[in-house]
N, C-alpha and C positions, 0 to 999 in steps of 0.2 A: 226139329225140322217142321213139325206140324204147326207150331206157333208162327214160325217165319212164313209159311205158306199162307196162313190165315191173314197175316198182315199184308202180304203181297196181294191177296185177293181184295183187300179193302183199299190199299194205296193206289193201285193202278186206275180204278175208276174215279177215285177222287182227284188224282193228278190230271186225268183226261178232262174231267168236268171243269176243273179250275183253268186249264189251258184253253179249252174251247169257249167256256163261258166268259173268261176275261177278254179273249179276242173279239167275241161278238159284242160285248159291252163297249169296247173301244171303237170298233168299226161303226157301230150305230151311233155312238156318242151319248149313250145314256148310262149314267153312273160310271163314266170312264175312269174316274180316279179309283173306284173300288176295283174295276177290272185291271187297272195297272198295278194295284197293290197285290192282287191275286197272282198276276203274272210275275211280279217281282219275287214272290214266294216260290213259284215254279222255277224261275231262273236260279235262285239261290240254292234250291234243293239239287238241281241238276249240276250246278257248279261244285257243290260240296261232295255229293255222293256219286255222281255218274261220270262226269267228264271234268275232273279237277285241272286238267292241263289246258283246257280251252278258255282261259281267262280273258283273252282279247275279245273273243266273240261275245262272251257273257257280259263283258264291260260295255260293249256297244249296246246290247239289249237293255242293260240296266240304265244306261244314260238316257236312252229314249223313253223308257218307262218312267224314270224320275222326272223327265220333262213333262210328261202327261200328268203325273201325280202333282207336280208343282203348279202347272198353269191351267190344267183342265183340258177339255176336248177341243175348245176353240169355238168360233162363231158359227161354224157349219156343223151343228150337233143338236141333238135333242135336249141335252142339258141346257144349252143356251136358249133354245126356244121355251123350255119350261121355266127358266128363270125370268124371262121376259113376261110370260103369261101370269106367273104367280106374283110378280112384283106389283101388279096393278092393285 
């Protein structure tokens, strides 16, 4: 029981950091693909271990995150501005 409690003590802050950090990265548009990848890991973990019956909702989140992962944050993002600035 003690080992499981220690893992929970570590996993909850890591999951919170991944979820909040990924959301902030996507919202700002800076390193959005890394943020989408982190959130895909969170969605996969929740789907497998927490709510395995909610596959429809998780499929929706996964498809949106895969779109960001494949195409990037878009033209209104810090990633786009940085690519223009460093392309010179």
